[in-house]
TIFI-73340 format. One record per residue (C-alpha): y, z, x. Coordinates in nm, 4 decimals. Last residue first. Example, Ala and Ser with C-alpha at 12.3 -4.5 7.8 and 13.67 -1.06 7.14 Angstrom:
BEGIN
> -0.1060, 0.7140, 1.3670 $
> -0.4500, 0.7800, 1.2300 $
//
This chain:
BEGIN
> 17.2220, 4.6565, 11.8800 $
> 17.0026, 4.7914, 12.1672 $
> 16.9745, 5.1238, 11.9833 $
> 16.9526, 4.9998, 11.7046 $
> 16.6544, 4.7655, 11.7876 $
> 16.5331, 5.0584, 11.9634 $
> 16.4667, 5.2960, 11.6397 $
> 16.3230, 4.9960, 11.4612 $
> 16.0961, 4.9662, 11.6790 $
> 15.9886, 5.3114, 11.6540 $
> 15.9901, 5.3299, 11.3101 $
> 15.7619, 5.0539, 11.3398 $
> 15.4880, 5.1582, 11.5802 $
> 15.5055, 5.4901, 11.3375 $
> 15.4043, 5.3073, 11.0411 $
> 15.1593, 5.0909, 11.2438 $
> 14.9949, 5.4542, 11.3392 $
> 14.9736, 5.6198, 10.9659 $
> 14.8501, 5.3001, 10.8325 $
> 14.5631, 5.2367, 11.1314 $
> 14.5224, 5.6466, 11.1122 $
> 14.4308, 5.6069, 10.7121 $
> 14.1877, 5.3131, 10.7584 $
> 14.0060, 5.5199, 11.0453 $
> 13.9355, 5.7999, 10.6778 $
> 14.1264, 6.1412, 10.8518 $
> 13.9743, 6.4708, 10.8701 $
> 13.9022, 6.6831, 10.6020 $
> 13.8236, 7.0425, 10.7286 $
> 13.4424, 7.1228, 10.6835 $
> 13.4955, 7.5524, 10.5862 $
> 13.2508, 7.8362, 10.7287 $
> 13.3067, 8.1662, 10.5496 $
> 13.2239, 8.4102, 10.6423 $
> 13.1552, 8.8371, 10.5549 $
> 12.9543, 9.0632, 10.7599 $
> 12.8639, 9.4362, 10.6904 $
> 12.7859, 9.6197, 10.9780 $
> 12.4611, 9.8514, 11.0049 $
> 12.5468, 10.0415, 11.3296 $
> 12.4229, 10.4367, 11.2666 $
> 12.1077, 10.4626, 11.4856 $
> 12.1389, 10.1741, 11.7785 $
> 12.2272, 10.3657, 12.0787 $
> 12.3033, 10.1364, 12.3568 $
> 12.5680, 9.9973, 12.2493 $
> 12.3585, 9.8297, 11.9522 $
> 12.4386, 9.4046, 11.8683 $
> 12.5409, 9.2128, 11.5867 $
> 12.5106, 8.8297, 11.5904 $
> 12.6573, 8.5673, 11.4429 $
> 12.5207, 8.2458, 11.5295 $
> 12.6604, 7.9694, 11.4098 $
> 12.4404, 7.6212, 11.5184 $
> 12.4709, 7.2604, 11.5381 $
> 12.2037, 7.0224, 11.3210 $
> 12.4935, 6.7990, 11.2646 $
> 12.7359, 6.8065, 11.4842 $
> 13.0329, 7.0043, 11.5424 $
> 13.4416, 7.0483, 11.5979 $
> 13.5591, 7.3615, 11.5867 $
> 13.7674, 7.5690, 11.4209 $
> 13.8576, 7.9361, 11.4480 $
> 13.9661, 8.2535, 11.2524 $
> 13.7848, 8.5989, 11.3254 $
> 13.8411, 8.9446, 11.1637 $
> 13.7591, 9.3062, 11.3324 $
> 13.7414, 9.5849, 11.1254 $
> 13.6475, 9.9199, 11.2998 $
> 13.3945, 10.0204, 11.5811 $
> 13.3501, 9.7602, 11.8235 $
> 13.1758, 9.8921, 12.1785 $
> 13.2340, 9.5063, 12.2320 $
> 13.3996, 9.2293, 12.0889 $
> 13.2805, 8.8751, 12.1095 $
> 13.4286, 8.5147, 11.9795 $
> 13.3745, 8.1765, 11.9920 $
> 13.0163, 8.2210, 12.2716 $
> 12.8004, 7.9545, 12.3501 $
> 12.4951, 7.8666, 12.2042 $
> 12.5626, 7.6092, 11.9899 $
> 12.8028, 7.8288, 11.8077 $
> 12.7853, 8.1516, 11.9271 $
> 12.9519, 8.5075, 11.7726 $
> 12.9340, 8.8233, 11.8823 $
> 12.9801, 9.1478, 11.7680 $
> 12.9096, 9.4572, 11.9826 $
> 12.8407, 9.7875, 11.7863 $
> 12.9947, 10.1561, 11.8091 $
> 12.8442, 10.3646, 11.4878 $
> 12.9728, 10.5125, 11.1841 $
> 12.8028, 10.2479, 10.9641 $
> 12.9702, 9.9511, 10.7963 $
> 13.3657, 9.8819, 10.9509 $
> 13.3124, 9.5331, 10.8468 $
> 13.3111, 9.1771, 11.0602 $
> 13.5141, 8.9841, 10.9246 $
> 13.5731, 8.6528, 10.8225 $
> 13.6857, 8.2651, 10.9365 $
> 13.5518, 7.9309, 11.0533 $
> 13.6647, 7.5973, 11.0252 $
> 13.5102, 7.2924, 11.0717 $
> 13.5603, 6.9420, 11.1910 $
> 13.2692, 6.7606, 11.0882 $
> 12.9215, 6.6867, 11.1825 $
> 12.6817, 6.7387, 10.8467 $
> 12.3234, 6.9298, 10.7717 $
> 12.5213, 7.2534, 10.9741 $
> 12.2675, 7.5105, 11.0446 $
> 12.4200, 7.8747, 11.0264 $
> 12.2461, 8.1353, 11.1830 $
> 12.2419, 8.5612, 11.0826 $
> 12.1476, 8.7242, 11.4311 $
> 12.0584, 9.0896, 11.4437 $
> 12.0172, 9.1613, 11.8705 $
> 11.7538, 9.3406, 12.0606 $
> 11.9003, 9.6548, 12.2285 $
> 11.5768, 9.8248, 12.2695 $
> 11.6243, 10.0562, 11.9282 $
> 11.7736, 9.7063, 11.7158 $
> 12.0891, 9.5900, 11.5782 $
> 12.1698, 9.5722, 11.2058 $
> 12.3598, 9.2853, 11.0272 $
> 12.4840, 9.3539, 10.6972 $
> 12.5313, 9.0779, 10.3772 $
> 12.7557, 9.3088, 10.0997 $
> 12.6194, 9.2968, 9.7749 $
> 12.6533, 9.6861, 9.6702 $
> 12.8388, 9.7761, 9.9562 $
> 12.7609, 9.8668, 10.3740 $
> 12.8536, 10.2416, 10.4209 $
> 12.5000, 10.3265, 10.5224 $
> 12.4248, 10.2240, 10.1074 $
> 12.6112, 10.1810, 9.8455 $
> 12.5322, 10.1680, 9.5523 $
> 12.3230, 9.9039, 9.2987 $
> 12.0594, 9.9033, 9.5440 $
> 12.1227, 9.5208, 9.5730 $
> 12.2389, 9.5587, 9.9542 $
> 12.2012, 9.2148, 10.1290 $
> 12.0233, 9.2368, 10.5098 $
> 12.0062, 9.0785, 10.8789 $
> 11.7325, 9.3144, 11.0076 $
> 11.6749, 9.4670, 11.4102 $
> 11.5751, 9.6626, 11.3095 $
> 11.2862, 9.7571, 10.9707 $
> 11.3201, 10.1292, 11.0577 $
> 10.9735, 10.1425, 11.2825 $
> 11.0171, 9.9050, 11.5690 $
> 10.9538, 9.5262, 11.5871 $
> 10.5964, 9.5570, 11.3758 $
> 10.7651, 9.3601, 11.1069 $
> 11.0115, 9.0922, 11.2540 $
> 11.3197, 9.1971, 10.9383 $
> 11.4795, 8.9798, 10.7412 $
//
């Protein structure tokens, strides 16, 4: 995906290589981002449908030979940033988000946008949250355990 007419080479862009062979050091089947000639950021955005706790994990891959600036924004705030990256950069963090929250994966240039195709592999996983009844039972069990210890200490 790109903005037509922004540059002569369809950047900044987010794309999936479906050519059947590597393209700009991006393997067949991989998704990649490429910043634009005036350091425009390539952005892949995920908008969450449901509230919850999430784990965001993956890697920005090496791709082309150039160095790039990498960022992940959660609702517009930085959750990961690496400037002038020249190799694989892994990320893994947890966050609690509301419905409609956004996670943006961004690739920018370091001033020279040639050779900046950057593969992205990311997984956003909902983290199970205990039901309120489960929390009540766990809290009651903890209180009973503390009460028994206190009685044993008094005896």
